[in-house]
Wavefront OBJ file of the C-alpha trace (Angstrom):
o trace
v 92.252 97.690 97.159
v 95.405 98.848 98.780
v 96.222 102.505 98.158
v 99.751 103.259 96.969
v 101.750 106.503 96.766
v 101.646 106.177 92.970
v 97.851 106.403 93.083
v 98.047 109.657 95.033
v 100.678 110.960 92.660
v 98.347 110.322 89.699
v 95.601 112.319 91.442
v 98.074 115.140 92.243
v 99.148 115.221 88.610
v 95.520 115.443 87.468
v 94.828 118.274 89.915
v 97.956 120.153 88.755
v 97.136 119.829 85.067
v 93.369 120.435 85.434
v 92.374 117.042 84.064
v 89.379 115.418 85.753
v 89.838 111.910 84.419
v 92.224 109.526 86.289
v 92.963 105.837 85.694
v 93.956 103.896 88.808
v 94.144 100.134 88.910
v 92.769 99.803 85.433
v 89.616 101.746 86.320
v 89.031 105.198 84.829
v 87.133 107.656 86.929
v 85.861 111.026 85.720
v 85.345 113.575 88.418
v 82.753 116.329 88.114
v 84.840 119.041 89.677
v 88.372 119.667 90.798
v 87.023 119.883 94.302
v 85.797 116.298 94.117
v 89.207 115.232 92.773
v 90.909 116.953 95.723
v 88.482 115.178 98.164
v 89.324 111.792 96.566
v 93.055 112.535 96.899
v 92.645 113.478 100.558
v 90.631 110.317 101.198
v 93.288 108.154 99.529
v 95.987 109.911 101.606
v 94.084 109.113 104.809
v 93.794 105.487 103.739
v 97.506 105.315 102.963
v 98.356 106.825 106.345
v 96.118 104.272 108.078
v 97.822 101.423 106.206
v 101.262 102.737 107.194
v 100.216 103.108 110.789
v 99.004 99.443 110.926
v 102.234 98.109 109.407
v 104.559 99.827 111.842
v 105.135 98.094 115.133
v 104.083 100.019 118.192
v 106.700 101.033 120.634
v 105.842 99.931 124.111
v 106.514 102.188 127.027
v 108.120 100.608 130.056
v 107.865 102.041 133.463
v 110.270 101.006 136.272
v 109.383 101.695 139.835
v 112.082 101.944 142.521
v 111.447 101.843 146.177
v 114.047 103.381 148.410
v 114.122 103.436 152.132
v 116.223 102.739 155.162
v 115.550 99.008 155.108
v 113.693 98.773 158.432
l 1 2 3 4 5 6 7 8 9 10 11 12 13 14 15 16 17 18 19 20 21 22 23 24 25 26 27 28 29 30 31 32 33 34 35 36 37 38 39 40 41 42 43 44 45 46 47 48 49 50 51 52 53 54 55 56 57 58 59 60 61 62 63 64 65 66 67 68 69 70 71 72
């Protein structure tokens, strides 16, 4: 399941309001503590960051070497 920013926003809203039940993707999860809710949010944020890193093309570094001399 791909993580979206909306999923993380739902977890943030639950943390802010003190609710420990969150429905994401049609599945309702009840967390025991607010701490476990925060850990789930952080894990989802890490997953989203990894997805974004994979989708962005890497910039290649180019190195140019020049040789100078008197031409002997």
